[in-house]
Phi, psi and omega in degrees: 000316180296320178296321179297318179296318179297322179296318178295318181294325183296344178275358181248136180255127185247133174246123182237131177261157176068051187260011181286342180195178170060218184303317183297313180297312181296322179291321179299315179296315180296320179295320178296321179295330178278356176097001179291147169283107193250127173252111181259122184245157176202156182292323182235099181300343177296344179263020183276000182308306180301321178295315181296322177295318179295322178295318179297317180296327180271354180059044177225172180221154174224169173265117180264123182234150176278132177209123172255106186292348178272358182249113177303322180295317179299317179297311183300315182296317182291315181298320177297324182288322191248356181301151004271156178250131179271322180225126177251128178243105178275098185245337185303135180196155176229159179221129176236110188279142176152154177303148178300334178291333185262344179284139178281161176301321181297319179295316180296317180294324180297320178296311180295320181297322181280305190285328183250296185296329176299314179294318181297311184293323178291321177298316179298327181283328185272326189297322182307319179289331174294319179297319179301323183266357179057036176197154178158166180215132175250124177241113181257125180272101181266228184188156170305326179302332179281354179255323187235357184092173183203101180301143180065015171212047187297319181293322177297313179299319179298319180295323181283325171302314181297319181295321177294316178297320177299314181297315179301321184288312183288338178301318180290320181295320189268342183305316180294346182261008177084018184243129177268149171228123187230140172245142177243130188239087181280150167279205180288130173225157187282074176248171183290345180294336173247015179237243185297331182267006181291142180229143171258151181296158183306323184255020185304319184256023178284109184293346179281345182284138176294348181258004184306307182295327180287324174302312180296322179296319178295316181298319178295322177298319177303310184291322186272324190250322192265304184301317179300335182259002183296149183281174179278122181298338178298330178298320179290316178300319179297322178293318178301315179298322178296316180296326177299327189257348179292143178290318180226087180289159175288162180298325179204160182225130173259131183224139181115140180301317181295322180293316180295321179296312183294318181290329176294317177298319178299316181298326180278000181080019183256021177305315179301323178297317179297316179300320179298319180295319178297315179299319180298317180294318181293321178298318178297316180294323177299317180296319180293321178295319177296322179294316179298319180295319179297321179293321177297316179298319180295319179294319179296319179296318179296321180294317179297321179296319179295321181292325182290334182272356180287000000 
């Protein structure tokens, strides 16, 4: 039975974006293990080391291609090279942390260009051949942020809200043509987007900003409260693989304890309570950061005083 499934899967070509780490990398390896013809893409192939190591450990292979989803030429060239695509997984995304007051227009546009327009433009390039074959599946990796918002990541949340709205809309358009559109909305998981690939806005530490202390408070909350409780990214990859193989997937999937908790509160009308709890945690972290900074200043002053009396 397993061999039969692999044979069926080998007849399907999968395109996954953002495969240098996290969900994309794990999904690419998992798809290859299931027998899919897998095209794993990333903006910078020089960062394919972790993927190649994971593929070697699993004793499988994929086709690694360069793709910048913000470049129409890059999209056009790749789609022309590898079409037709049976399943498209729009996973590539970036996050730049900081209050909306401190983020530059360029930073906000970069987030929207990658997280939203990148997925839209790649979908537009892939779908015509799906229509010709009257079959296909689009899987968009959105976020809990696209359901409830995300303080100090407003542009990211806006991009994911837009991606969810896009998915809901095209699902109705494409259904009569034999094409599914599904969104997956994970909560926090231990991926590089909140790790090594995390970025703060250009003005994040600008002390002239009225949001300076709050930016720091949010970052401390991330390190103390959120990242330690983040889920295993393999759970999300496993869900993506499941959605790839289901005959009739649901319109969307929420995954992660935090995501299920937050969406349940929203459904119960307790969104304001949740917002209050988040604000309380950030306020507490802001106070602790100010206290730590005051203690550091006091120690430096004491040290300078001791040196001056020698």
